C-alpha positions in Angstrom: 108.9 117.1 81.2 107.5 113.8 82.2 109.8 111.5 80.5 112.7 112.8 82.9 113.8 109.7 84.8 114.9 110.7 88.6 117.5 109.1 89.9 118.5 108.4 93.5 122.1 107.7 94.9 123.4 106.0 97.8 126.9 105.8 98.0 129.0 106.4 101.5 131.8 108.0 99.2 131.3 111.5 99.0 133.3 112.6 95.9 132.5 109.3 94.1 128.7 110.2 94.4 129.5 113.8 93.6 130.5 112.7 90.8 128.0 110.0 89.7 125.7 112.9 90.1 127.2 115.1 87.5 127.7 112.2 85.0 124.2 111.4 85.2 122.9 114.4 85.0 124.3 114.7 81.7 122.5 111.7 80.4 119.4 112.6 78.5 116.3 111.6 80.2 117.1 111.4 83.6 117.9 113.4 86.2 119.7 112.9 89.6 116.7 113.9 92.3 118.6 113.0 95.9 122.5 111.6 96.9 122.7 110.1 100.4 125.7 109.1 102.3 123.9 105.3 103.6 120.4 103.7 103.8 119.5 106.0 106.8 120.5 108.9 105.0 117.9 108.2 102.0 115.4 107.1 104.5 115.8 110.9 105.7 115.8 112.4 102.8 112.8 110.2 101.3 109.7 111.8 99.9 107.0 109.5 99.7 105.2 112.1 97.6 108.2 112.4 95.1 110.0 109.0 94.8 113.1 108.2 92.3 112.5 106.2 89.4 115.6 104.0 90.1 117.9 104.3 92.7 122.0 103.9 92.6 123.0 101.6 95.7 126.2 100.8 96.5 126.4 97.7 98.7 128.9 98.4 101.5 127.8 101.4 103.6 127.6 102.2 107.5 124.6 102.8 109.4 122.2 101.0 107.0 123.8 99.0 104.1 122.7 98.4 100.3 121.1 94.7 101.3 118.9 96.2 104.2 118.2 99.1 102.0 116.9 97.0 99.0 115.1 95.6 101.2 113.0 98.1 103.2 112.3 99.8 99.3 110.7 96.5 98.6 108.7 96.3 101.3 107.5 100.4 101.6 108.4 101.8 97.9 108.2 98.7 95.6 108.0 100.6 92.9 111.4 102.3 93.1 113.6 100.0 91.1 117.2 98.9 92.6 120.1 99.1 91.1 123.3 97.7 92.8 126.6 99.3 92.0 129.4 97.9 94.2 132.9 96.5 94.0 131.7 93.2 94.8 131.4 90.8 92.2 130.7 87.6 94.2 127.9 85.6 93.6 127.4 85.3 97.1 127.1 89.5 97.2 125.1 89.1 93.9 122.1 86.6 94.8 121.5 88.3 98.4 120.8 91.8 96.1 119.1 89.9 93.6 116.8 88.3 96.7 116.9 91.8 98.2 114.8 92.9 94.8 117.8 94.8 92.9 116.6 95.2 89.1 120.1 95.2 87.7 123.5 95.0 89.0 126.7 96.6 88.0 130.5 97.0 89.2 131.9 100.6 89.3 134.5 100.2 87.2 132.2 100.2 84.4 131.9 102.5 81.1 129.5 105.5 81.5 127.8 104.0 78.5 126.9 100.5 80.3 125.3 102.5 83.1 123.4 104.2 80.7 122.1 101.3 79.3 121.5 99.4 82.9 119.0 102.3 83.6 117.3 102.1 79.4 116.9 98.5 80.8 115.7 98.8 83.9 113.2 100.9 82.9 111.8 98.8 80.0 111.8 95.9 80.0 112.9 96.1 83.9 116.2 94.4 84.6 119.4 94.5 83.7 122.0 91.9 83.9 125.1 92.2 82.3 127.8 89.6 81.7 128.7 89.5 85.4 124.5 88.0 85.6 123.7 87.7 82.1 120.5 88.9 81.0 119.7 86.2 79.3 119.7 84.0 82.0 116.7 86.0 83.5 114.9 86.6 80.1 115.1 83.2 78.8 117.3 80.6 79.6 115.9 78.0 81.9 112.4 79.5 81.9 111.0 76.5 79.7 111.8 74.3 82.0 109.4 74.0 84.8 110.4 73.2 88.1 108.2 69.6 88.5 110.3 68.9 85.8 113.6 68.2 88.4 114.2 65.9 91.3 113.3 66.0 94.6 116.7 66.4 95.2 117.4 68.8 92.6 114.9 71.1 94.4 116.3 70.3 97.6 119.6 71.7 96.2 118.2 74.5 94.4 116.9 75.8 97.0 120.0 75.6 99.6 122.1 77.1 96.2 119.9 80.3 96.5 121.0 81.1 100.7 124.7 81.8 101.5 125.8 78.7 101.9 129.2 77.3 100.5 128.9 74.1 98.8 130.0 72.8 101.6 127.3 73.7 103.9 124.9 72.7 101.6 126.4 68.9 101.3 126.3 68.5 105.1 122.5 69.6 105.7 121.6 67.9 102.7 123.9 64.8 104.1 125.9 63.7 100.9 129.0 64.3 99.8 130.8 67.4 98.1 131.1 65.3 95.3 127.4 64.5 95.0 126.3 68.3 95.5 128.9 69.1 93.0 126.6 66.5 90.5 123.6 68.0 91.4 124.8 71.3 90.1 126.6 70.1 86.9 123.2 68.3 86.1 121.1 71.6 87.0 124.0 73.9 84.7 122.4 71.6 81.7 119.5 71.0 82.5 118.4 74.6 82.8 121.0 75.4 80.5 122.6 78.5 83.2 126.2 78.3 83.9 126.7 79.8 87.4 125.0 79.5 90.6 123.4 83.3 90.5 121.8 81.9 87.3 120.3 79.0 89.1 118.8 81.8 91.5 117.6 83.7 88.4 115.6 80.0 87.5 113.9 79.5 91.2 112.9 84.0 91.3 111.5 83.1 88.1 110.1 79.5 89.0 108.4 80.9 92.4 110.7 78.4 94.2 112.1 81.4 96.4 110.4 84.1 97.3 112.0 87.2 96.9 
């Protein structure tokens, strides 16, 4: 049964977590091998000799949240593919999870069919991004534009856009007006053929402008 993919779930809501376990165990080719209430609970239960293939990870949790656990896995067990499952749909939350090593991002109101598709995509080609974080951004758009085609100011703005700073804070750090920062953003959207700040981050990750 080597073709059965092992899933772990970390979510602090017990009924939701148990419901996910039951649902996922109905997916052909997948089985839940571990469920935990937070990052610390997951680490306590984890058997390094039987790592899950995919970790379905909530973000907002007590003791050790999803950002911290994703980072811990990236440093200690990078073979485990993290799929974020959250109610948060803000650019900043998505950016933080991408930088922490997440291979995909789903909202908790997703249909079961989307969750199953996310598992398949995370296994191959290795990433899942839906309309919220368009997979086209990761797999195609912007890839044909070398980073050295960007101006120094565009590269500076891009790296700051990959942080948790607001556009107002980025403008202050670059000693320019918010309107000028808007100009940098719009120019990069057009040049890289992306439509969101998350798209800029994915381009930066793909082209080695930031480390994840």
